[in-house]
N, C-alpha and C positions, 0 to 999 in steps of 0.2 A: 341657741341652742345653736342655731346658723351662724354664730357668727363666732360663738366660740371657735367650732370648726375652720373655716376658715381664718383666725386670726388668733387663737389659741394655742400658748406655746406648746411642742410636744413629744412626752418625755415616753424614747421606745423602752417596752419589755420583751420583746422577740419579734422575732419571722414567722408565719405563720406555715408551715413546712409542705403542708398539702395545697397550696395552688401553687398554677402552674408560674406567673407571674410573683413580684415579690413582693409581697404583703405580707407589712408590720400588723400587729397590733398593738395600740398607743392609752397613751390617758392625759386625759385635761383637764389640770385642775378648773373650781369651776366656785362660783360664791360658795353653790351650796354641799361640798364635795368633790370627787373626781370625777372624768365619765371617760369613759374605757373608749373606745373606736378605731376601724380601720381606718388603716391609712396604706392605699398604694404607690410606689411613688410612679412618675413614666420614666426615670433610666429604667426602671426595673421589668421593667413590658418586655413582654419574647415578641420580637419577632412574623406575624406572619403575611401567609398570601393575597392575605382580600380582605384587610382590613388593614389604613395606610401607618404607618409608622407613630407610635405616641400620640396616639389618641386615645387611645382608651378612659385616659382618666376623663377631658372631655365628653366625652361619651356614659360614664357612670353622674355625670352629674347634667347632663341633658335625659338622658332616661329617668329621673329624680322633677329634675324641670315638669314633664310631661306627664311623668305619677301626680304631682301635686296640684297642674292648672289642672286636670280630668278628675280632680276628686277620690283618687285612687288613695288607701291608707296604707301598702301592706313595703311603700318602698324610705326606707332611716331617711332619715333627717344628713343630706348629702349633701359637702359643699366642695368645693375648687378652689385648691390652697399653691399659689406661686410660689411658693417655700416649705422647705420642710426639714429638718434630716436630712434629704436623703435626691434637696428640689424639690422643683411643685410637681403636684400630683392631686391626685378625689384624696376625701378623707370622710367617711361616710361612721356616724353613729350607732356603737355594738349593737345587736340586742340578741336577746337569748340566753341562754346560760355562761357565763364566762369558758364554762368546760362545755365542748361542741360536744351535743350528739349526734354519733352514728347513723342511726338510726330515723324519720323523722314519721316512719310508719306511713308519710303519703303517700308512696311509691311500695309496691312488692310484687313479686312474680310467686305463682301459684300454677299448681295442674289447672287443669282444665275443667276440675269439677268442684275446682278447692276455692274460685276466686268467689269472694266476696260478694253478698249483692249488692251494696250498698258503694263498689268502685264501680271505675268504668273503660275496660280492656283498651290496649294502646297497641300492642303488636303483641304477635304468633313467637316463640322461639323454642330452639331442641335441649333439652340437655344432654347430659351428656354420656349416655342410653337412648337416643333419642330419641327421650318422652315428649310430648308438645307440654310447651308452660307459653303460662300468661303473663302477660307485662298489666301492670295496672295502674289507674291508681283512683284515691279516693274523690269521691263525687259535691265536697266540700261548695259549699257555694264562695267562701275565700276563695276554694283554691280556680274556680269559674273568673274570679276576679284581676287572676293573674294569669288563667292564658287571658284572656281579652285586653290586660296591657301589653303581650308580651305580642299578641300582633300588632297593638297600637308601634310600637316600637320595635318592630322587630326582629325579636328576640333570637339572635342567632345561639345561646348558650341556655335554655332552662332546665338546667339537673336538677333530683332527685336534693342535693343539696345547696343547693340558690332558696331553697323557703326553707324559714325554721323559724316553728314553732315556739310561741313566749305567750305560756299562758295559755288564752281565748284569742290571744291573733298572733296572724303566721303573716310572717313579714316575705317578701323578694327583696334577693338581692343580686352581688354577680350581672352587673347589666353594662358591664366593656365590650360586649360585645351584640353591638344593639346602631340603634339606629338610622344602618346604607343605607343608601338610595338605592341599590339592588335589592331582590330578596333575599332572606336568609334565613327564615321563620324553625329551626331547627330545638323543639323543646315537646320533653315525656307528657305533654297537656292534651296532645290529642284526643283523649277522650271525651272531650267536648268538642269536635269536629260534625260543622253540618247541626245546629242545632241556633233556634232562635235566637235573633234576640229581645230580650225585654227590656219594654217602654220605658224601664229605669234605664237602661242599658247604650237605648238610643237616645236619651236624653243626652246622655253622661258626653256620650260622640259625637255630639247636636254640638252641643257646650263649647266641646275642646276645639272642634275642628274652628270657632269662630276664633276658639284663646291659639290658635298659629297663624289664624290673620293678622290677631292683633300683640298683645303685651310677649304671649309666650312665643310668636311668633321675631319676636325683634328679641327675646332672652336669646336665643337658640341660636342666631346665626351672629352668635358672639362666640360660639363655641363651636358650635358642627358646623358642615358647607352649606351651602344656596341648596345644590341640588338633592343633601340630605335632609332638609324641612318639608324641600314642595314633594319629595316622596312620600315623607311624615303623614303631608298630606289629601296627596292622592291617594295614602291606606283608609288614610278612615272615611275618606269619598267614598274607598271598595267597598268598604263595611256595611259605610249605612245603605248602597245598595242594594248589597246584596240579602242585605236585612237578616242576616246566624255568618257562627262563625264558619270561618275557612275549609279546608277538603286539605288532609296531608298530602304534599306536593309528590306528581310522580316524576318525572322528568329532572331528580335530585332525592340526596338522599334527608327525609323529614327529622331527623331526630341527631340532638346532641352523644356525644360519647367520651367517658365515660356516662351512662343514666343518668348512677350518679353518684 
C-alpha cells in the first residue's frame, strides 16, 4: 500500500469541495483492483499565519509516522510523494464510504438534561433563545486513543468530521496542522481531560519516546524541523511526568472552528 501511494500513477476523480485546502480524490491501479486515496498537493495549501507555508503535506506524513511508531492503528496509510498531477503532496488511503457521512454520531449538542450517559461533556453553549446546551463526545476507547495521539502530535485541528467510522474501525484523518513546536492543541475531545493514563498508555508512550531518540527521530528529521522533533519528545516526556491527559489551556482558545 505504501509503495502504491508513493509511486503509483494517480487518476484524479475530482475535488473535495468541503476542504479549505485543495484536496483531490484519486484512484490508483493495483494488482487486485483500484485503490481510492486522498491527494493533497502542496501548491493547493492555503497560507496560514501560524504554520510555515507549504509544510502541511509533510506534517500529514509525519503524523502518520508517529502513529505507526506508537502503535496507533487509526491513521490511514499515508505517503509523501515528490510528484503528482499537481506536483508534490501527501497521498492517504481513503477510508470509510465513498460518499462521506455528514454526521458520524461521535459529537453531539443537546440540552443539559438530554446529554447521553455514555457521552462526555466538552463545553457549554446557548441556542438562539439563550437556552443552555452542551457539546459532548462519545466515551469510546477508540476516541480516547485518538485524543492521546492528538496530544502527542499537538493537533491544532481535531474536528468531529476528521474522524471516520468504517464498520467497527474508527479512523483519524486531516493531520496537516500538527507537530508545531509551539503548543497548538485544539480538539473537540477534551472530555478525556485530566484522566489518568492507563498502564498500556504509559507503555505506549515510553516505547514511542525511545523511538523518537532512534529510528523515528531520524525519519522525522527528513520531514519536519529539528525543533519540532525536539518538541515532540518534550510533549511525550510531559505526558509521562504528569501521568494524565492534559486540561484545556486557559491562555488561548482550545477548540477548532468549526467543531464539525
